[in-house]
MITIVEX-162807 format. One line per 8 residues: number of its first residue (from 1); their letters; for each residue x, y, z of N, C-alpha, C. Coordinates in Angstrom, 2 decimals. Example, Ala and Ser with C-alpha at 12.3 -4.5 7.8 and 13.67 -1.06 7.14 Angstrom:
<atoms>
1	as	13.19,-5.69,7.80,12.30,-4.50,7.80,13.20,-3.30,7.80; 12.85,-2.25,7.08,13.67,-1.06,7.14,12.90,0.03,7.87 $
</atoms>
This chain:
<atoms>
1	mskpkmad	11.21,105.94,236.68,11.32,107.28,237.23,10.33,108.20,236.50; 9.45,108.85,237.26,8.46,109.71,236.63,9.03,111.12,236.45; 8.55,111.75,235.43,8.98,113.11,235.11,8.24,114.09,236.03; 8.94,115.06,236.65,8.26,116.04,237.49,7.25,116.86,236.65; 6.18,117.25,237.31,5.15,118.05,236.64,5.68,119.45,236.35; 5.51,119.87,235.13,5.93,121.21,234.73,4.89,122.24,235.18; 5.34,123.47,235.38,4.44,124.55,235.78,3.44,124.82,234.67; 2.22,125.04,235.06,1.16,125.43,234.14,0.92,126.92,234.37 $
9	pdegvfkp	0.97,127.74,233.33,0.78,129.19,233.52,-0.50,129.54,234.28; -1.51,128.68,234.22,-2.76,128.96,234.91,-2.72,128.60,236.39; -1.64,127.96,236.86,-1.53,127.57,238.26,-1.13,128.73,239.16; -0.51,129.73,238.61,-0.03,130.84,239.43,-1.14,131.78,239.85; -0.91,132.47,240.97,-1.85,133.48,241.45,-1.90,134.64,240.47; -0.71,135.01,239.93,-0.62,136.14,239.01,-0.55,135.62,237.57; -1.45,136.09,236.75,-1.53,135.66,235.35,-0.66,136.56,234.47; -0.24,136.07,233.29,0.53,136.92,232.38,-0.21,138.23,232.11 $
17	gtklrhkk	0.54,139.32,232.15,-0.03,140.65,231.93,-0.43,141.37,233.21; -0.47,140.65,234.33,-0.82,141.26,235.61,0.24,142.28,236.01; -0.20,143.45,236.46,0.73,144.48,236.92,0.79,144.45,238.44; 2.03,144.46,238.95,2.27,144.32,240.38,3.12,145.47,240.90; 3.00,145.70,242.21,3.88,146.66,242.89,4.60,145.90,243.99; 5.94,146.08,244.05,6.74,145.47,245.12,6.55,146.34,246.36; 6.05,145.76,247.44,5.71,146.54,248.63,6.91,147.24,249.25; 8.07,146.61,249.25,9.25,147.18,249.92,9.87,148.31,249.09 $
25	tggfykvv	10.05,148.08,247.79,10.74,149.07,246.96,9.80,150.04,246.25; 8.53,149.65,246.09,7.58,150.49,245.38,7.67,150.36,243.88; 8.56,149.49,243.38,8.71,149.31,241.94,7.50,148.61,241.33; 7.26,148.89,240.05,6.15,148.30,239.32,6.66,147.29,238.31; 5.94,146.18,238.20,6.35,145.06,237.35,5.15,144.48,236.62; 5.44,143.83,235.51,4.40,143.13,234.75,4.81,141.67,234.60; 3.89,140.76,234.95,4.14,139.33,234.84,4.17,138.94,233.37; 5.21,138.20,232.97,5.33,137.72,231.60,4.77,136.31,231.49 $
33	vlanveat	5.24,135.40,232.37,4.81,134.00,232.30,5.24,133.27,233.57; 4.56,132.17,233.87,5.00,131.25,234.90,5.77,130.15,234.18; 7.03,129.95,234.56,7.92,129.01,233.87,8.51,128.04,234.89; 9.54,127.30,234.48,10.25,126.38,235.37,11.74,126.69,235.35; 12.39,126.62,236.52,13.84,126.72,236.60,14.39,125.41,236.04; 15.29,125.49,235.08,15.78,124.29,234.40,16.38,123.26,235.34; 17.23,123.68,236.25,17.96,122.74,237.09,17.07,122.01,238.10; 16.04,122.69,238.59,15.22,122.11,239.66,13.77,121.86,239.26 $
41	lepayvye	13.36,122.45,238.14,11.96,122.44,237.67,11.02,123.16,238.63; 11.60,123.96,239.54,10.79,124.76,240.45,10.01,125.80,239.63; 8.71,125.98,239.91,7.96,127.02,239.20,8.51,128.40,239.56; 8.60,129.28,238.57,9.12,130.62,238.78,8.43,131.58,237.81; 8.23,132.79,238.29,7.66,133.83,237.44,8.77,134.55,236.69; 8.51,134.86,235.44,9.33,135.78,234.66,8.53,137.08,234.65; 9.18,138.16,235.05,8.46,139.43,235.10,9.37,140.57,234.65; 8.74,141.66,234.21,9.46,142.79,233.62,9.28,144.04,234.46 $
49	smqshdfw	10.36,144.75,234.69,10.29,146.04,235.36,9.61,147.03,234.42; 8.62,147.74,234.91,7.93,148.72,234.08,8.71,150.03,234.00; 9.78,150.17,234.84,10.61,151.36,234.78,11.80,151.14,233.83; 12.56,150.08,234.07,13.80,149.86,233.31,13.64,148.89,232.15; 12.54,148.14,232.14,12.26,147.09,231.14,13.25,145.93,231.22; 13.91,145.79,232.38,14.72,144.60,232.63,13.79,143.45,232.96; 14.24,142.23,232.67,13.46,141.05,232.98,14.09,140.34,234.17; 13.21,139.79,235.03,13.63,139.13,236.25,12.93,137.78,236.37 $
57	irpkseme	13.52,136.91,237.17,12.93,135.60,237.46,12.93,135.44,238.97; 11.79,135.04,239.51,11.69,134.85,240.96,10.86,133.58,241.21; 11.26,132.75,242.17,10.47,131.55,242.47,9.01,131.90,242.77; 8.13,131.05,242.33,6.69,131.25,242.54,6.39,131.46,244.02; 7.03,130.69,244.88,6.77,130.81,246.32,7.09,132.20,246.85; 8.14,132.84,246.33,8.50,134.20,246.77,7.54,135.23,246.20; 7.15,135.07,244.95,6.23,136.04,244.33,4.89,136.05,245.03; 4.49,134.91,245.55,3.15,134.78,246.13,3.15,134.85,247.66 $
65	dgrfelas	4.26,135.28,248.27,4.34,135.28,249.73,3.93,136.62,250.37; 3.44,137.54,249.56,2.96,138.82,250.11,3.85,140.00,249.84; 5.01,139.79,249.22,5.88,140.94,248.97,5.45,141.75,247.75; 4.54,141.18,246.93,3.98,141.90,245.78,2.48,142.06,245.99; 1.94,143.17,245.46,0.50,143.37,245.48,0.05,143.83,244.10; -1.22,143.64,243.80,-1.75,144.10,242.52,-1.62,145.60,242.44; -1.17,146.09,241.28,-1.03,147.53,241.08,-2.36,148.06,240.59; -2.79,149.18,241.15,-4.04,149.78,240.69,-3.80,150.43,239.34 $
73	e	-4.73,150.27,238.48,-4.61,150.79,237.10,-4.91,152.27,237.07 $
</atoms>
């Protein structure tokens, strides 16, 4: 049985430190890292709210499906 490939931080569209805006809510976030969900090994982004400083995790597929855009500096 082969081990599933772990996420490589360089595989994601958004790199650590990238600032994003959620198109629906208008909230601003900063990407921390591309990681893996323990149970499934699915790649997922860890990101931080720039307003509340809460940390969130979202599957890579959702982060990269168009609901986030690069925030202008």
